[in-house]
C-alpha positions in Angstrom: 169.8 78.8 93.0 170.2 75.2 91.8 173.7 73.8 91.9 172.4 70.7 90.1 169.5 70.5 87.6 168.9 67.1 85.9 166.4 66.6 83.1 165.4 63.1 81.9 169.0 61.8 82.2 169.4 58.2 80.9 172.5 56.0 80.6 172.7 52.6 78.8 175.6 50.2 78.9 175.0 47.9 75.9 171.9 45.9 77.0 171.8 47.3 80.6 169.8 50.4 81.4 171.7 52.1 84.3 169.7 55.3 84.5 166.1 55.8 83.4 165.0 59.4 82.7 166.3 60.8 86.0 165.1 64.3 86.8 165.9 66.2 90.0 167.4 69.4 91.4 169.8 70.2 94.2 169.8 73.7 95.9 172.8 75.6 97.0 173.8 74.7 100.6 171.6 71.6 100.6 172.5 68.1 101.7 170.9 65.9 99.2 170.8 62.2 99.6 170.5 59.5 96.9 169.3 56.4 98.6 169.2 53.0 96.9 170.4 49.4 97.0 173.7 48.3 95.4 173.6 48.4 91.6 170.7 50.9 91.5 172.6 53.6 89.5 173.8 55.9 92.3 177.5 55.9 91.2 176.6 56.0 87.6 174.7 59.3 88.1 177.6 60.9 89.9 179.9 59.9 87.1 177.6 61.4 84.5 177.3 64.7 86.5 181.1 65.0 86.6 181.6 64.2 83.0 183.4 61.0 83.7 180.9 59.2 81.4 178.5 60.5 78.8 174.8 60.1 79.3 172.9 58.3 76.6 170.2 60.9 76.6 168.8 63.8 78.6 170.8 66.7 80.1 172.1 68.2 83.3 173.4 71.7 84.3 175.6 72.5 87.3 176.0 75.8 89.0 173.1 77.1 86.9 175.3 77.4 83.8 177.6 74.5 83.1 176.5 71.6 80.8 177.9 68.3 82.0 179.0 67.3 78.5 180.3 70.6 77.2 181.7 72.2 80.4 183.4 69.4 82.2 186.5 71.4 83.0 184.6 74.3 84.6 182.5 71.8 86.6 185.6 70.0 88.0 187.2 73.3 89.1 184.2 73.9 91.4 183.4 70.4 92.5 185.1 67.4 94.1 184.4 63.7 94.5 185.0 61.2 97.2 184.6 57.9 95.3 183.3 54.8 97.1 186.5 52.9 96.4 188.9 55.8 97.3 191.9 54.9 99.3 195.1 56.4 100.5 198.6 56.1 99.1 199.7 53.8 101.9 203.4 54.6 101.6 202.6 58.3 102.3 201.7 59.9 105.6 198.3 61.4 106.2 199.7 64.9 105.6 201.5 63.8 102.4 198.3 62.3 101.0 196.5 65.5 101.4 199.3 67.6 100.0 199.6 65.2 97.1 196.0 65.7 96.1 196.4 69.4 96.6 199.5 69.4 94.5 197.7 68.0 91.6 195.5 71.1 91.5 197.8 73.7 93.0 198.7 75.3 89.7 195.0 75.9 88.9 192.5 75.7 91.7 194.5 76.3 94.9 197.6 78.6 95.0 200.7 76.8 96.2 201.2 79.2 99.1 197.7 78.2 100.4 198.4 74.5 100.2 200.2 74.0 103.5 197.8 76.2 105.4 194.8 74.5 104.0 196.3 71.1 104.9 196.8 72.2 108.5 193.1 73.2 108.7 191.8 70.0 107.2 193.9 67.8 109.5 192.2 69.6 112.4 188.8 69.2 110.8 189.2 65.4 110.4 190.9 65.1 113.8 194.2 63.7 112.6 196.7 66.3 113.7 198.4 64.0 116.1 198.7 61.2 113.4 199.6 63.4 110.4 203.2 62.2 110.1 202.4 58.5 110.3 202.2 56.3 107.2 198.6 55.6 106.3 199.3 51.9 105.9 199.1 51.7 109.7 195.7 53.4 109.8 192.3 51.8 110.4 189.7 51.9 107.6 187.9 54.8 109.3 191.1 56.9 109.6 191.9 56.3 106.0 188.5 57.4 105.0 189.0 60.6 107.0 192.3 61.3 105.1 190.4 60.8 101.8 187.7 63.2 102.9 190.3 65.8 103.7 191.9 65.2 100.3 188.6 65.7 98.7 188.2 69.1 100.4 191.7 70.4 99.7 190.4 72.5 96.7 187.7 74.1 98.8 184.9 73.0 96.4 181.5 74.5 96.2 179.8 71.2 95.4 181.0 68.0 97.0 180.0 64.5 95.8 180.3 61.8 98.5 179.8 58.2 97.2 178.9 56.0 100.2 181.0 58.2 102.6 180.3 56.1 105.8 180.5 52.6 104.3 182.9 50.2 105.9 183.9 52.2 108.9 183.1 52.0 112.5 180.4 53.9 114.3 182.7 56.6 115.7 184.4 57.2 112.4 181.0 57.4 110.6 179.8 60.0 113.2 182.9 62.1 112.7 182.3 62.2 108.9 178.6 63.0 109.5 179.5 66.0 111.7 182.0 67.2 109.1 179.2 67.0 106.4 176.9 69.1 108.6 179.6 71.7 109.1 180.3 71.9 105.4 176.6 72.6 104.8 176.6 75.3 107.4 179.3 77.0 105.2 176.9 77.0 102.3 178.6 74.1 100.6 176.3 71.8 98.6 176.5 68.1 99.3 175.3 65.3 97.1 175.8 62.0 98.8 174.9 58.5 97.9 174.2 55.9 100.5 172.3 52.8 101.5 172.8 53.7 105.2 169.5 55.1 106.6 171.4 56.8 109.4 173.0 59.1 106.9 169.5 60.0 105.6 168.0 60.6 109.0 170.8 62.6 110.4 172.0 64.6 107.4 169.7 65.0 104.5 167.4 67.9 103.7 165.9 66.0 100.9 166.3 62.5 99.5 165.6 60.6 96.3 165.2 56.8 96.3 166.5 55.1 93.2 165.9 51.5 92.2 167.0 50.0 88.9 168.1 53.4 87.6 164.8 55.0 88.2 163.8 57.6 90.8 160.8 56.2 92.6 160.4 58.9 95.4 161.7 62.4 96.0 161.2 64.8 99.0 162.1 65.5 102.5 162.3 62.5 104.8 159.3 63.9 106.8 157.2 64.5 103.7 157.9 61.0 102.4 156.9 59.5 105.7 153.6 61.4 105.6 153.0 60.5 102.0 153.4 56.8 102.6 151.8 56.8 106.0 154.7 55.4 107.9 156.8 56.4 110.9 160.3 56.3 109.5 162.2 56.7 106.2 163.3 53.1 106.7 159.7 52.0 106.2 159.3 54.2 103.2 162.5 52.8 101.6 161.6 49.1 102.4 158.1 49.5 101.1 159.0 51.2 97.8 162.1 49.1 97.0 160.1 45.8 97.5 157.3 47.2 95.3 159.8 48.2 92.6 161.5 44.9 92.7 158.2 43.0 92.5 157.1 45.1 89.5 160.5 44.4 87.8 160.1 40.7 88.4 156.6 40.7 86.9 157.7 42.5 83.8 160.4 39.9 83.1 
């Protein structure tokens, strides 16, 4: 079963083409990575898939039945997003931040009686039980990111979008988040993550797409892409293809 199926999706902002005929699929339980430099269209694609912006052309279906334009409400009930710019409400504690996010959805997605229990579980998962009653304004960047990850998971979504989940945090914090992502996948959750961190790709992703200037230029497992391009590491695949795409774009202009 495909949880995401994208067909020739394009998005234009006035004179800027943000996405160019993107087509890909994501399977249930898969960790799928979208790898690309800043400004390549990664966040725009997520926003289209969640109905936050309308694509200019093309289509996409989530959970094998919901159209991203017509069925936004159903999609949002079964999915969740950790935005790249997400941050805590600093005058709330870690626990209060998670409860706040859960409270937004408690009348629909998560029953109120489950909210406290779910928050307890998530605080253990992100290793913040001992700090749960402290104001998040005192937290490091990595700790705040873990609070936001827990907040993203409070509705127990089937499909989780993570936009640059390990960006801007220390090595230990990043590894905690990677372990959490692996555990979610083992529970048959589907993960769609964007990144420009090759460690995320090597340690996490079942398959990866490389996107440059809004266009998918490679798609496959890291191992298959290494064989296809006759290199030893996905880093070399990425460097080779991004340089080639940028050179071609320069020649066209």
